[in-house]
Backbone bond lengths (Angstrom), bond angles and torsions (degrees), N, CA, C in turn:
res aa  C-N    CA-C-N  psi(-1)  N-CA   C-N-CA  omega(-1)  CA-C   N-CA-C  phi
1 X - - - 1.468 - - 1.521 108.87 -
2 X 1.312 117.66 127.43 1.466 122.37 -178.40 1.515 109.98 -93.82
3 X 1.331 116.91 129.91 1.452 122.27 178.70 1.517 109.70 -118.21
4 X 1.315 116.31 143.71 1.453 121.68 179.95 1.521 109.68 -94.49
5 X 1.329 116.61 142.61 1.454 121.00 177.34 1.523 109.30 -75.48
6 X 1.343 115.00 165.05 1.465 119.74 179.25 1.525 111.26 -64.50
7 X 1.329 117.69 -26.49 1.465 121.29 179.40 1.526 110.10 -69.24
8 X 1.323 116.85 -37.75 1.466 120.47 -178.26 1.530 112.68 -62.51
9 X 1.327 116.89 -20.73 1.459 119.98 -179.93 1.527 111.72 -67.62
10 X 1.332 117.28 -15.17 1.470 120.36 178.44 1.528 112.16 -78.09
11 X 1.330 117.51 -12.71 1.455 121.60 -179.37 1.525 109.31 -104.78
12 X 1.307 116.04 109.30 1.455 119.13 176.50 1.524 108.46 -153.11
13 X 1.301 114.85 148.86 1.460 120.59 -178.00 1.521 109.84 -85.40
14 X 1.330 115.41 138.57 1.458 122.38 173.68 1.527 107.34 -141.26
15 X 1.318 118.56 162.43 1.483 120.09 179.91 1.517 113.94 -55.82
16 X 1.341 117.30 -29.29 1.461 120.06 -178.46 1.533 112.62 -66.13
17 X 1.325 117.16 -21.88 1.468 120.33 177.84 1.528 110.47 -61.57
18 X 1.322 116.41 -30.74 1.464 121.52 178.38 1.520 111.54 -99.87
19 X 1.325 117.15 -41.72 1.467 120.48 -171.17 1.528 112.80 -68.31
20 X 1.326 118.17 -38.92 1.466 119.86 -177.59 1.530 111.65 -67.07
21 X 1.342 119.37 -52.62 1.471 117.26 177.21 1.515 113.00 -63.16
22 X 1.337 116.98 -32.31 1.463 120.06 178.16 1.525 110.47 -65.52
23 X 1.339 117.06 -40.38 1.463 120.67 179.51 1.525 111.16 -65.48
24 X 1.330 116.90 -42.39 1.464 119.46 -179.57 1.531 111.16 -65.22
25 X 1.325 115.97 -42.45 1.460 119.58 177.93 1.534 110.45 -65.29
26 X 1.318 116.80 -36.65 1.466 120.66 178.40 1.532 110.71 -61.94
27 X 1.318 116.65 -41.79 1.466 120.13 177.11 1.522 111.39 -64.09
28 X 1.325 117.39 -34.25 1.453 120.78 175.91 1.528 110.27 -62.41
29 X 1.319 116.38 -43.43 1.471 120.38 -179.45 1.528 111.39 -71.43
30 X 1.338 116.70 -36.07 1.465 119.17 176.46 1.527 110.23 -63.61
31 X 1.333 116.20 -42.49 1.454 120.20 177.17 1.521 112.08 -59.83
32 X 1.329 115.61 -41.06 1.468 119.13 178.74 1.521 110.97 -66.51
33 X 1.347 116.93 -39.52 1.466 120.49 -179.84 1.531 110.84 -65.82
34 X 1.331 116.34 -42.05 1.470 119.86 178.13 1.523 110.20 -62.17
35 X 1.328 115.57 -41.60 1.467 120.28 179.32 1.528 111.04 -64.70
36 X 1.313 115.89 -42.54 1.467 120.65 -176.60 1.525 111.94 -73.90
37 X 1.337 117.71 -37.75 1.453 121.34 -170.56 1.530 113.07 -92.97
38 X 1.327 117.68 -42.98 1.459 119.57 -169.78 1.533 114.77 -122.37
39 X 1.315 116.65 -36.29 1.465 117.03 -169.73 1.533 109.79 -133.58
40 X 1.320 117.84 82.65 1.472 120.80 -177.39 1.532 113.45 -67.92
41 X 1.329 117.47 -9.54 1.468 120.64 177.83 1.534 111.76 -91.52
42 X 1.323 116.96 17.31 1.468 119.88 -177.45 1.529 111.91 -62.12
43 X 1.331 117.27 -24.53 1.465 120.87 179.22 1.528 111.73 -59.54
44 X 1.346 117.10 -20.41 1.461 120.24 179.44 1.531 112.14 -68.97
45 X 1.330 115.93 -11.40 1.464 120.22 173.64 1.527 111.06 -91.99
46 X 1.315 116.08 11.06 1.449 120.79 173.34 1.518 110.89 -82.09
47 X 1.323 116.14 -171.40 1.463 121.86 -178.32 1.522 109.49 -87.91
48 X 1.313 116.25 120.52 1.458 122.17 173.24 1.526 106.90 -110.04
49 X 1.327 116.92 103.37 1.476 121.15 -169.79 1.522 113.77 -56.35
50 X 1.326 113.30 141.39 1.474 123.66 171.37 1.535 112.70 61.81
51 X 1.314 116.50 28.62 1.467 120.82 174.58 1.519 108.86 -130.81
52 X 1.319 115.82 149.23 1.461 120.02 177.68 1.518 110.24 -63.03
53 X 1.328 115.71 -41.71 1.462 120.54 179.29 1.528 111.29 -59.52
54 X 1.320 115.09 -36.32 1.463 119.02 -176.24 1.508 114.46 -72.03
55 X 1.340 118.09 -12.84 1.463 120.60 179.59 1.527 112.26 -65.99
56 X 1.344 117.01 -28.51 1.458 119.04 -179.18 1.526 111.47 -67.34
57 X 1.307 116.46 -18.66 1.460 119.23 179.15 1.516 113.72 -75.67
58 X 1.341 117.66 -14.07 1.471 119.90 -177.50 1.522 111.86 -59.35
59 X 1.338 120.75 -47.48 1.469 118.42 177.26 1.527 114.63 -82.95
60 X 1.357 117.90 -17.91 1.463 120.27 -172.07 1.533 114.42 -102.68
61 X 1.327 118.06 -17.06 1.467 119.38 -171.18 1.521 112.68 -63.04
62 X 1.323 117.12 -25.33 1.469 121.13 -178.09 1.523 111.40 -63.26
63 X 1.323 117.81 -28.90 1.461 121.87 -172.70 1.532 112.89 -99.59
64 X 1.319 117.64 10.15 1.467 121.42 -178.37 1.530 108.65 -120.56
65 X 1.343 116.76 131.02 1.461 121.23 179.87 1.530 109.93 -133.70
66 X 1.323 113.92 151.23 1.459 119.55 -173.82 1.507 114.81 -75.47
67 X 1.341 117.39 -38.71 1.466 120.71 -179.67 1.525 108.45 -153.26
68 X 1.326 115.09 178.87 1.467 120.26 -175.50 1.529 111.61 -64.99
69 X 1.311 117.85 -38.32 1.460 121.16 178.93 1.520 110.86 -62.78
70 X 1.317 115.16 -43.15 1.464 120.20 177.93 1.527 111.05 -60.36
71 X 1.329 115.95 -44.78 1.461 121.06 179.04 1.520 111.40 -63.24
72 X 1.308 116.85 -45.45 1.457 121.64 -177.25 1.525 111.20 -65.68
73 X 1.315 117.00 -38.36 1.469 120.67 179.84 1.525 112.46 -65.08
74 X 1.333 116.42 -26.35 1.462 120.27 -179.53 1.522 113.64 -96.28
75 X 1.342 116.82 -19.28 1.462 120.03 -174.47 1.519 112.38 -64.09
76 X 1.322 117.62 -53.96 1.466 120.55 -174.14 1.526 112.77 -70.09
77 X 1.333 120.03 -43.86 1.470 118.65 175.46 1.528 112.63 -61.37
78 X 1.344 117.01 -41.04 1.462 119.66 -179.78 1.525 110.63 -63.02
79 X 1.326 117.22 -44.49 1.469 120.65 -179.75 1.531 110.93 -62.78
80 X 1.314 117.67 -48.66 1.463 121.21 -177.42 1.524 111.54 -64.61
81 X 1.324 117.42 -45.69 1.462 120.99 -175.06 1.528 111.83 -69.77
82 X 1.330 117.72 -39.93 1.464 119.88 177.45 1.518 110.11 -67.25
83 X 1.321 117.20 -37.73 1.463 120.92 176.99 1.535 110.41 -63.69
84 X 1.326 116.97 -43.99 1.470 120.56 178.77 1.520 110.99 -65.15
85 X 1.325 116.86 -40.14 1.462 120.39 178.93 1.521 110.63 -62.35
86 X 1.321 117.05 -42.29 1.465 120.86 -179.72 1.521 111.20 -65.98
87 X 1.313 117.90 -39.16 1.463 121.29 -175.95 1.532 111.49 -75.90
88 X 1.323 116.89 -44.75 1.470 120.11 -173.12 1.527 113.26 -90.69
89 X 1.327 117.71 -30.07 1.471 120.47 -177.04 1.523 109.74 -125.46
90 X 1.309 115.91 58.74 1.464 121.43 -174.06 1.530 111.94 -60.37
91 X 1.328 118.37 -42.17 1.465 121.23 -176.47 1.526 112.60 -71.72
92 X 1.319 117.10 -25.99 1.469 120.88 -179.57 1.526 111.99 -100.77
93 X 1.320 117.50 3.03 1.457 121.83 -168.75 1.519 113.34 -58.31
94 X 1.335 117.47 -55.98 1.461 119.69 -173.35 1.518 111.95 -67.84
95 X 1.321 117.40 -36.04 1.472 119.41 177.08 1.519 111.20 -61.99
96 X 1.327 115.67 -46.55 1.467 119.48 -177.80 1.523 110.77 -67.71
97 X 1.335 117.73 -42.62 1.464 120.85 -176.13 1.530 111.87 -68.82
98 X 1.307 116.83 -54.94 1.472 120.04 -174.91 1.526 112.25 -71.86
99 X 1.319 116.15 -45.87 1.465 118.10 178.14 1.524 111.28 -69.58
100 X 1.329 116.38 -27.69 1.464 119.49 176.13 1.524 111.27 -64.27
101 X 1.343 116.81 -41.67 1.463 120.48 177.04 1.536 110.58 -62.94
102 X 1.327 115.82 -45.74 1.458 120.10 -175.33 1.533 112.41 -69.20
103 X 1.324 117.03 -48.14 1.462 119.23 -173.76 1.527 112.68 -78.02
104 X 1.325 117.70 -32.84 1.462 118.05 174.09 1.529 109.78 -67.62
105 X 1.349 115.93 -35.67 1.464 119.55 175.09 1.515 111.87 -66.78
106 X 1.332 116.79 -40.44 1.462 120.13 178.39 1.524 110.94 -65.00
107 X 1.344 116.34 -40.01 1.460 119.46 176.84 1.513 111.99 -62.44
108 X 1.322 116.48 -38.49 1.467 120.58 176.59 1.524 110.48 -64.91
109 X 1.323 116.46 -40.58 1.468 121.04 179.02 1.529 111.20 -62.62
110 X 1.313 117.21 -33.84 1.467 120.98 -179.28 1.529 112.39 -81.02
111 X 1.347 117.42 -35.32 1.465 121.16 -172.45 1.523 113.93 -100.19
112 X 1.312 117.51 -21.00 1.460 121.03 -167.24 1.518 115.56 -69.53
113 X 1.326 113.33 160.02 1.466 120.96 173.86 1.529 109.83 -73.43
114 X 1.287 116.49 167.79 1.466 121.88 -178.54 1.525 109.08 -76.28
115 X 1.308 114.93 74.89 1.459 121.95 -179.70 1.517 107.45 -159.34
116 X 1.334 117.17 160.25 1.459 120.24 178.82 1.527 109.72 -75.73
117 X 1.324 115.56 131.32 1.467 121.78 179.27 1.526 107.66 -112.22
118 X 1.321 116.23 120.69 1.458 121.54 -176.58 1.526 109.44 -133.70
119 X 1.346 115.23 162.86 1.457 120.42 175.97 1.523 112.64 109.99
120 X 1.330 115.35 163.16 1.464 122.61 -176.32 1.515 113.18 -93.38
121 X 1.319 117.99 9.00 1.464 119.74 -174.64 1.528 112.32 -66.33
122 X 1.345 117.54 -32.78 1.462 119.29 177.17 1.516 111.38 -61.83
123 X 1.340 116.82 -42.55 1.459 121.06 176.36 1.522 110.91 -64.62
124 X 1.315 117.05 -39.96 1.469 120.89 179.23 1.520 110.68 -60.70
125 X 1.320 117.58 -44.50 1.466 120.48 178.16 1.529 110.91 -64.40
126 X 1.315 116.75 -36.18 1.461 120.83 177.72 1.531 110.94 -62.72
127 X 1.318 116.96 -46.10 1.463 121.00 -179.11 1.524 111.47 -67.15
128 X 1.321 116.77 -39.62 1.465 120.51 178.85 1.523 110.48 -60.83
129 X 1.316 117.05 -50.29 1.469 119.60 -176.49 1.525 111.19 -69.09
130 X 1.336 117.64 -38.48 1.467 119.55 179.65 1.521 111.05 -61.41
131 X 1.335 117.43 -52.64 1.458 119.97 -175.31 1.514 112.20 -69.82
132 X 1.328 117.55 -30.72 1.462 118.89 177.66 1.527 110.81 -67.50
133 X 1.322 117.17 -55.02 1.464 120.19 -175.63 1.526 112.21 -70.85
134 X 1.318 117.99 -36.35 1.451 120.10 179.63 1.521 111.09 -66.75
135 X 1.318 116.40 -38.78 1.457 119.49 177.89 1.518 112.07 -62.72
136 X 1.326 117.14 -40.14 1.463 120.82 177.78 1.524 110.05 -67.16
137 X 1.319 117.66 -38.42 1.473 121.02 -178.46 1.525 112.19 -67.13
138 X 1.318 117.54 -38.74 1.462 119.76 -178.04 1.523 112.15 -70.45
139 X 1.333 116.84 -29.44 1.470 122.87 -179.13 1.528 112.56 64.16
140 X 1.336 116.31 13.43 1.453 119.05 177.24 1.522 108.58 -85.60
141 X 1.320 116.89 134.54 1.458 120.57 -165.96 1.526 113.32 -60.61
142 X 1.326 118.67 -35.38 1.465 120.64 179.73 1.533 110.83 -66.43
143 X 1.333 116.37 -41.45 1.465 120.33 -177.87 1.523 111.21 -76.10
144 X 1.328 116.92 -32.27 1.464 119.61 174.03 1.530 109.75 -65.46
145 X 1.324 116.92 -39.43 1.465 120.68 176.60 1.529 110.83 -62.70
146 X 1.335 116.39 -38.63 1.466 120.09 175.88 1.523 110.49 -63.24
147 X 1.324 117.26 -41.85 1.470 121.24 178.53 1.528 110.88 -59.79
148 X 1.322 116.63 -44.14 1.465 120.11 179.59 1.525 111.32 -66.34
149 X 1.332 116.71 -37.40 1.465 120.49 177.02 1.523 110.77 -62.14
150 X 1.317 116.47 -42.11 1.466 121.24 179.64 1.523 110.63 -64.71
151 X 1.335 116.57 -38.56 1.467 119.33 177.76 1.523 110.47 -62.42
152 X 1.331 116.25 -43.04 1.470 120.22 -178.87 1.528 110.80 -64.55
153 X 1.338 116.28 -42.13 1.461 119.93 -175.77 1.518 113.34 -79.26
154 X 1.341 116.50 -38.07 1.470 119.24 -169.66 1.525 113.66 -127.96
155 X 1.318 117.13 16.42 1.460 119.07 179.13 1.520 112.78 -61.32
156 X 1.327 117.66 -28.96 1.455 121.23 -177.23 1.517 114.24 -72.15
157 X 1.326 117.57 -11.08 1.465 118.65 -177.25 1.525 112.09 -70.67
158 X 1.319 117.02 -13.72 1.467 119.69 179.26 1.526 111.71 -60.09
159 X 1.340 117.09 -27.65 1.466 120.50 -178.55 1.530 112.32 -67.96
160 X 1.333 116.98 -16.02 1.473 119.97 -176.69 1.534 111.85 -106.01
161 X 1.326 116.12 18.11 1.461 120.40 179.73 1.529 113.01 -94.90
162 X 1.331 116.26 -8.17 1.466 119.90 -174.51 1.530 109.48 -131.71
163 X 1.313 117.01 154.32 1.475 119.14 -178.30 1.516 111.77 -65.95
164 X 1.317 115.44 138.31 1.464 121.82 177.44 1.524 107.94 -156.49
165 X 1.321 115.66 170.88 1.460 119.84 -179.93 1.512 111.51 -64.25
166 X 1.336 116.34 -40.78 1.469 120.23 179.99 1.530 110.99 -65.77
167 X 1.328 116.39 -43.30 1.462 120.86 179.61 1.524 110.85 -61.52
168 X 1.328 116.37 -43.22 1.468 120.33 179.31 1.523 111.32 -66.04
169 X 1.333 116.48 -38.76 1.462 120.79 -178.40 1.526 111.35 -66.35
170 X 1.337 116.62 -38.71 1.465 120.93 -178.10 1.526 112.58 -83.05
171 X 1.317 117.03 -5.26 1.459 119.86 -179.07 1.517 112.89 69.46
172 X 1.326 116.72 31.98 1.469 122.13 -177.96 1.525 109.82 -84.50
173 X 1.308 116.20 136.33 1.457 120.94 178.19 1.529 109.13 -85.29
174 X 1.328 116.19 87.39 1.459 118.98 178.43 1.524 110.60 -66.26
175 X 1.339 117.18 -24.42 1.458 120.23 178.47 1.537 111.10 -64.13
176 X 1.345 116.15 -41.29 1.462 119.80 177.97 1.523 110.62 -65.62
177 X 1.332 116.69 -39.75 1.465 120.83 178.33 1.521 110.86 -63.71
178 X 1.310 115.72 -46.80 1.463 120.43 -178.69 1.531 110.90 -64.15
179 X 1.340 116.32 -44.94 1.463 120.28 179.94 1.524 111.10 -62.50
180 X 1.341 116.98 -43.80 1.453 120.18 179.47 1.510 112.42 -63.55
181 X 1.322 116.50 -40.44 1.465 120.32 -179.60 1.529 110.65 -64.75
182 X 1.320 117.46 -45.21 1.465 121.49 -179.89 1.527 110.70 -63.58
183 X 1.324 116.69 -42.00 1.465 120.60 178.47 1.529 110.33 -61.44
184 X 1.317 117.66 -41.09 1.460 120.85 178.23 1.519 112.45 -62.97
185 X 1.316 117.24 -40.37 1.466 121.04 177.32 1.532 110.24 -62.64
186 X 1.339 116.18 -45.53 1.463 120.07 179.60 1.524 111.26 -63.13
187 X 1.331 116.86 -39.77 1.463 120.31 178.30 1.527 111.04 -63.05
188 X 1.329 117.23 -38.34 1.467 120.30 -179.44 1.526 111.40 -63.34
189 X 1.319 116.72 -26.16 1.470 121.29 177.51 1.524 110.83 -86.92
190 X 1.327 116.60 -40.58 1.462 121.54 -173.95 1.527 112.67 -74.96
191 X 1.322 117.46 -45.78 1.455 120.61 -174.07 1.525 110.16 -84.18
192 X 1.324 116.21 112.04 1.454 121.59 -179.07 1.531 110.20 -79.33
193 X 1.312 115.21 152.55 1.463 121.06 -179.75 1.526 109.32 -126.37
194 X 1.337 117.59 71.30 1.473 119.43 -178.07 1.517 113.40 -63.63
195 X 1.334 117.48 -20.86 1.460 119.54 -178.99 1.526 112.61 -68.28
196 X 1.330 116.79 -14.63 1.464 120.04 -179.95 1.527 112.83 -104.92
197 X 1.327 116.87 6.09 1.463 119.54 177.93 1.521 109.85 -77.45
198 X 1.329 115.60 142.98 1.459 121.36 -178.81 1.516 109.71 -66.49
199 X 1.347 118.51 129.98 1.468 120.31 178.74 1.530 111.23 -59.80
200 X 1.321 116.35 141.74 1.465 122.06 -179.25 1.526 108.68 -96.99
201 X 1.327 116.04 120.74 1.454 121.78 179.99 1.532 112.50 -108.25
202 X 1.328 117.94 -26.39 1.455 121.81 -175.15 1.529 110.10 -122.67
203 X 1.325 115.79 154.18 1.464 120.62 -178.95 1.518 111.74 -60.62
204 X 1.338 116.74 -37.24 1.462 119.45 -175.95 1.529 112.91 -71.37
205 X 1.354 117.98 -7.94 1.459 120.70 177.01 1.526 112.73 -84.97
206 X 1.326 117.59 -11.67 1.457 120.04 178.20 1.524 110.00 -69.76
207 X 1.338 118.06 141.19 1.472 120.14 -178.32 1.520 113.22 -64.50
208 X 1.346 118.35 -27.02 1.459 120.90 -179.14 1.528 112.31 -97.26
209 X 1.325 116.69 19.04 1.461 120.73 -179.12 1.522 110.78 -67.35
210 X 1.350 116.86 131.24 1.466 122.94 179.95 1.524 108.57 -110.65
211 X 1.347 117.88 105.62 1.472 119.82 -177.23 1.518 113.20 -59.56
212 X 1.325 117.37 -30.11 1.464 119.81 -176.23 1.522 112.40 -65.50
213 X 1.343 117.01 -19.49 1.453 120.46 -178.63 1.530 112.72 -96.02
214 X 1.310 116.35 -4.79 1.462 119.77 -179.17 1.523 109.74 -77.93
215 X 1.328 119.47 136.78 1.468 121.63 -178.66 1.523 112.78 -57.05
216 X 1.323 117.20 -36.75 1.463 119.44 -177.91 1.523 111.86 -64.28
217 X 1.349 117.01 -45.33 1.458 121.01 -176.69 1.529 112.39 -73.72
218 X 1.322 117.40 -18.38 1.462 119.69 176.81 1.517 112.41 -69.81
219 X 1.318 116.85 -10.88 1.458 120.95 178.36 1.524 113.09 -83.38
220 X 1.345 117.53 3.04 1.459 122.11 -179.32 1.528 109.22 -123.94
221 X 1.357 115.48 146.54 1.456 118.87 176.90 1.520 110.42 -85.12
222 X 1.335 117.19 -173.47 1.467 121.73 -176.17 1.518 112.05 -63.60
223 X 1.345 117.46 -25.14 1.469 121.41 -179.94 1.526 112.90 -91.84
224 X 1.308 116.46 1.34 1.462 119.85 179.20 1.501 114.29 88.91
225 X 1.337 118.01 7.07 1.464 121.11 179.69 1.524 110.02 -81.57
226 X 1.314 113.80 142.37 1.457 119.37 -179.00 1.518 109.78 -72.94
227 X 1.299 116.84 134.91 1.452 122.63 -179.91 1.527 107.81 -101.51
228 X 1.351 114.56 117.46 1.461 118.33 178.42 1.524 109.52 -69.91
229 X 1.269 117.71 124.86 1.465 119.19 178.96 1.521 110.44 -68.72
230 X 1.318 118.94 146.36 1.466 120.95 178.34 1.519 111.20 -64.09
231 X 1.369 113.38 147.33 1.454 117.45 179.14 1.525 110.03 -68.10
232 X 1.281 116.55 134.83 1.473 118.23 179.95 1.525 111.42 -66.67
233 X 1.323 117.76 139.85 1.455 122.77 177.56 1.525 110.14 -71.33
234 X 1.333 112.66 136.39 1.461 118.08 179.14 1.523 108.44 -89.49
235 X 1.230 117.10 115.28 1.460 122.57 -180.00 1.515 108.63 -105.13
236 X 1.364 114.00 119.09 1.464 118.58 179.47 1.521 109.35 -81.63
237 X 1.263 114.39 124.34 1.452 119.13 178.17 1.531 109.16 -83.73
238 X 1.295 115.81 137.02 1.490 117.71 179.37 1.526 110.60 -63.63
239 X 1.351 112.33 139.88 1.455 117.56 -179.94 1.520 109.90 -73.40
240 X 1.280 116.64 131.35 1.475 118.19 178.87 1.519 111.76 -67.48
241 X 1.304 116.08 141.61 1.461 120.88 177.60 1.526 109.13 -72.44
242 X 1.320 113.48 124.07 1.463 119.55 -178.97 1.518 108.84 -104.11
243 X 1.256 117.67 119.91 1.459 121.70 178.44 1.522 109.75 -70.37
244 X 1.326 114.12 146.24 1.464 118.71 178.50 1.511 111.55 -60.97
245 X 1.285 112.74 151.82 1.460 117.24 -176.57 1.520 111.71 -64.71
246 X 1.388 114.07 -34.29 1.459 118.27 -175.54 1.521 112.41 -100.93
247 X 1.303 116.40 15.97 1.458 118.98 178.58 1.519 109.53 -69.41
248 X 1.347 114.19 130.10 1.450 118.90 -178.66 1.524 109.46 -152.58
249 X 1.294 115.68 151.74 1.468 120.58 177.81 1.525 112.64 -86.11
250 X 1.312 116.08 -3.68 1.477 120.57 -179.97 1.520 109.36 -89.70
251 X 1.276 115.14 129.34 1.481 119.90 179.71 1.520 108.84 -75.92
252 X 1.306 115.32 129.41 1.468 121.07 -178.33 1.523 108.14 -119.53
253 X 1.329 118.16 130.32 1.473 123.29 178.10 1.515 107.83 -109.19
254 X 1.307 114.88 122.63 1.462 120.71 178.53 1.531 108.48 -98.71
255 X 1.307 117.40 130.51 1.470 122.21 178.17 1.514 108.78 -119.64
256 X 1.352 113.73 128.12 1.455 118.63 -178.81 1.518 109.58 -88.18
257 X 1.285 116.71 124.20 1.463 121.14 177.48 1.509 108.71 -105.46
258 X 1.270 115.32 109.15 1.468 119.08 -179.65 1.509 111.94 -73.58
259 X 1.252 118.15 143.47 1.457 120.41 178.69 1.516 112.00 -88.50
260 X 1.273 118.63 151.65 1.484 124.70 178.62 1.524 109.26 -88.32
261 X 1.356 112.52 141.81 1.464 117.83 175.76 1.527 109.91 -81.77
């Protein structure tokens, strides 16, 4: 008979696992359609570093893309990573997603070149680094497996986190990638995941457990030798005085009546 651990109860499918990433990706495509069809200056709502005007791009830059290739390259990673975040880290989901957009955008605003920075790649780097490092920290086999899966799928993105000739030629915002990755690492440290901690059944499993205070370990000396406990003293209890069965305060006179032959 197979039994599930209490930790496994945190993993369950719900409609939001699909609907939330689908909604975010849909907004990305709507933004691209608006840009393509009606408002080609939509990129001006992106992040323009170190300017007051550019601050408005922090919440909006995720939904704006330069061309169809740019949009397509971000669509599938964003959908998969947000879906994985919702399924595996349900309690931390909204903090990581919303704050990831804001702080990766803020990092881009502080570090970026004097150009508009748009696209969801900063958020993607944030999610990749968060789930990778958090999975390793928890040491829980399902989350470690997720970390390894992310390495296999997205390990190559590290090459686009730093300035290079190829990055400059393609017009890639390495600043957004770098900021998102750093934010994800910080989130993996800041956001605790108590739901994945191993349940404690015994006193010695507590982190502040002191073996020297345990009754069992007190039976050994500093060298590990068993200490024979002293023999208990036998204390004789005084016997209670038992009154005679026929003891009475009433005076009784016995008279012998002899029988006649």
